[in-house]
N, C-alpha and C positions, 0 to 999 in steps of 0.2 A: 701594202693592203693585200697583195696576193698571199703573203704568208698568213695574214689574219684570216682571210677567207678559207684557206686550206685548213688551218687549225680549228676554226669554228665548225666547219663541215665534218672534220674528223671526230670532234667531240660529240656532235649531233648524231653521228653514226653509232658511237658508243652508247649514247643514251637510248637510241632506238633498239639496240641489241639487248639492253637490259630491261626494256619495256616501259621506259619513262617518256617516250616520245613516239607519237604516231602522226600521220598526216593531219595537220590541223588540230591535234589534240594535246592536252596537258602541256609538257614542256616545249612543244613545237611553237607555242605562242611567244616564247622568250626571244627577244631581239638582242642583237649585238650592234653597238654603235661606237664609232670612233669619236671621242669627245673633242671639242674645240679647245679644251684646256690642256696645259702641260702637266706632266706628272709632278707631284710633290713627294714622291717616294713610293706611291702605290703603282701596281701594274694593272689593276682593274678594280671596279667597284660596282655595287648595286644599291640604289636607293630604295629603302622601304617606304620612306616619306620624303618627298622632295622639298617641301617647305618653300623658302624663298628662292631656291634654285629653279623653281618652276618658271620663273620669268626668263631664264636663259634656255628654256626648252627641255630641261631634264624631266624624265618621267620615271615613276617608280617601277621596279621589277625588270628594268632593262639593264643588260650588261654593258658597261661603258669601259672602254680602254682609252688611256690618255693618248693624245695625238703624237707625242714623241716616244711612246712605247719604250721604256728604259731597256737598254741592251743587257744590263746585268740583272738577273733574277734576284729576288730577295734571299734565295738560298741556292747555293751551287747545285747544279743538276736539274733544276726546275726549268720547264719549257713554257712556251706560249700556250700550248695545249693545257698544261697544268694550271696556268692562270685562269683559263676559260672554264676548266673543270671546277675549280674552286668557286668561281663566281656563279656558275650554274647551281651550286649548292644553295647559295643565298637566294638566287632567283626562284628555286624550287620552293623555298620557305614562303616567299612572297606569293606565289601562285596557289599554295595549298597550306596555309598556316594551321588550319584545324588538324591536319595530319600530324604536324609537329607538336601539337598539344596533347597527343595521345601518350600513353604511359611509356612506350618504347624509348622515347627521347630522354626523358628524365632518368629512366632506369640506366640507360647507356652512358649519359653524360653528367649525371648527378644533379641536374637542375634544368630549368626551362631554357628554351632557345633564346628567349628575349631577355633573360636575366644577365645583364652585362656586368653586374657586381656580385656574381655568384660566390657563395661561400666556399665550395670545393676548390675553386681556382685561387681564391685569396688564401686559403689554408696552405696550399702548396708554397706560395710565396712567403708566407709567414714561417713555415717550417725551414725553408732555405735561409731566411734572414737570421734565424736563431741558431743555425748550424755553424759552429766555429770553423769546421773544416772547409765548408763551402765559402765562407767569407774570406778565409785565408787563401783559398784557391783563386778567388776573384782578384785578389791583390797580386797574385803571382802571374795571372793571365791577363796582361794589359791589353792585348789585341782583341778585337771583337771575335776573331776566329778562335782564339784561345779560351775566351770566356764561354763561347758557345759549346766548345768541346767539354769544358768542365761542367757546364750546366746539364748537358746531356748525360753526364756521369750519374746524375741524380734522377732525372726525369725520363730517360730513354724508354723505360718500360711502360710508362703511363701515357705519354703523349707522342704522337707520330712525328711532329716537328715542334720546334721551339715556339712558333707562332700559334700553335694549337693551345698553348697554355694561356692565351689572352682571355678567353671566355668560352662559354659553351657553343656559341654560334660559330666561332672561328675553329674550335676543336672539331665540330661537325664538318665544316667546309673543308678543312685539311684532310680529315679522315675520308670524306667522300671523294676528294681528289685522288687519293691513293687507291681507294677501292676501285674507282673507275679505271684507273691506269693499270692496276694489277689484279683485276677481277678474276682472271683465270689462274692466278698463282698466289692466293691469299695466305697460304701456309708459310710464305716467306716471313710473315709477321708473328709466327707462333712462338718464337723465343722472346717476345715482348708481350707478356700476358695482358696488361691493361690495354695496349694498343690492339692486340688481336681481338679482344672482347669487343671493342668499339667497332672495329672493321666488320666483324661478323654481325653486329647489331645493325650496322648500315646495310649490309648485304640483305639481311632479313627484311628491313624496312623497304628497300627497293623492291624486293619480291612481292611484299604486301601491296605496295602502291601499284605495281605493274599488274598484279592480279585484279585489283579493283578497277583499274582502267580497262582491262580486257572485258570484265563483266558488265560494267556500266557505261563505258564509253565516255567517261567524264572528261570534259574539256571545253574549250571555246573554239569555235570555227573561225579563227582569226589567224591569217597567215603572217609569219614573221618576215622581216627584211633584214638582210645583212648589211 
């Protein structure tokens, strides 16, 4: 739990530095809770609608981490802070969905945040399925690591991670995670044109949201608990 508190507070400091969190305002209302459930592969999650999970005490917009916190990240090199950064992106959408319905999001990610069956992402998968070289490479790369390496040979310039190819919401969350982590050195992504375009779009969106927060003081005076 000490490691979780340390990571949570570290990410909150980053959010405050970019202007998305002030005392009692905007993303300061986002809570982090250790779930009573074991992981089934995920390292964190945010419910937009809890549905029948409400009877177990789950609430929408809260960052949940499984109680057994998997020791192995879903991608080598990722940290607990990265997981929390990613989930804060989803929590941000829950707190301010109207902001994500503005043109900047569809312009950057090709579709709406809520469109889980979006055409741009399906198109990428269709292109790969029809590519003989890709299919042959998959056969040669039997290990997950080998397949991932081959996959990146085709999509490295467009998606910041393989998980970002899932849909627009995960593409945004992964991009936001890396923006927050490397916000002082974003030029490192300049040799990946599609990725760099998305990172810069997220940077501009953060600046816009932060500016609106400074001007209007939008937020809810509700303190979070870790």
